[in-house]
C-alpha positions in Angstrom: -41.7 28.6 70.0 -42.2 32.2 68.8 -44.7 32.5 66.0 -45.7 30.2 63.3 -44.1 29.9 59.9 -45.8 29.5 56.6 -44.5 26.6 54.6 -44.6 27.0 50.8 -43.1 24.8 48.0 -41.5 25.5 44.7 -42.6 23.8 41.5 -39.4 21.8 41.4 -40.1 20.5 44.9 -43.6 19.5 43.9 -42.3 17.6 40.8 -39.6 15.8 42.7 -41.8 14.8 45.6 -44.6 13.6 43.3 -42.2 11.4 41.3 -40.5 9.9 44.4 -43.7 9.4 46.5 -45.8 7.6 43.8 -47.7 4.9 45.6 -45.9 5.4 48.9 -48.4 6.6 51.5 -45.7 6.5 54.3 -43.7 9.2 52.4 -46.7 11.4 52.0 -47.5 11.1 55.7 -43.9 11.7 56.5 -43.9 14.9 54.5 -47.0 16.1 56.3 -45.2 15.5 59.6 -42.1 17.4 58.4 -44.2 20.3 57.2 -45.8 20.5 60.7 -42.3 20.6 62.2 -41.1 23.2 59.8 -44.1 25.4 60.5 -43.3 25.5 64.2 -39.5 25.1 64.6 -37.6 25.5 61.2 -34.4 26.6 62.9 -34.5 23.5 65.2 -34.1 25.6 68.3 -35.5 22.8 70.4 -32.8 20.4 69.1 -35.5 17.7 68.7 -35.3 17.3 64.9 -32.8 16.3 62.3 -32.5 19.7 60.8 -29.1 21.1 59.8 -27.9 24.4 58.3 -25.7 23.6 55.3 -22.4 25.4 54.9 -21.7 27.2 51.6 -25.2 27.3 50.3 -26.8 30.5 49.0 -30.4 31.5 49.6 -32.5 29.9 46.9 -30.5 26.7 46.9 -31.8 25.3 50.1 -29.6 26.4 53.0 -31.2 24.0 55.4 -32.0 20.3 55.2 -34.3 17.9 57.2 -34.2 14.1 56.9 -37.1 11.8 56.1 -35.8 8.3 56.1 -33.2 8.1 53.2 -34.5 11.3 51.7 -33.4 14.9 52.2 -35.7 17.9 52.0 -33.8 21.1 51.3 -35.4 24.4 52.3 -34.7 28.1 53.0 -36.1 30.2 55.8 -37.1 33.7 54.5 -38.7 35.9 57.1 -41.6 33.9 58.4 -41.8 31.6 55.4 -40.1 28.2 54.9 -39.6 27.6 51.2 -39.2 23.9 50.2 -36.7 23.6 47.3 -35.9 19.9 46.7 -36.8 16.4 47.8 -34.1 13.9 46.8 -32.5 10.6 47.8 -29.6 11.3 50.1 -27.1 10.2 47.4 -28.3 12.9 45.1 -29.2 15.7 47.6 -26.0 17.6 47.8 
């Protein structure tokens, strides 16, 4: 892995995650694990993670997604920053 990435979140992401994760310690732990993954391999160059680049998405809309159980975390990669945009159930994520 070349270099570390800084993971930052938007206010919308914070709101969505807080609402969904209320009382679910496993989701909070899962997000911490995803953030560690995104800080080291956001492009999934290793092929180890369930990260996909989404077709037809503009920067600022979450061009990438990573799975956490039935949820999808959408993010952008800008320089050496990973910007978390949304955290939604897979039925509502796209």
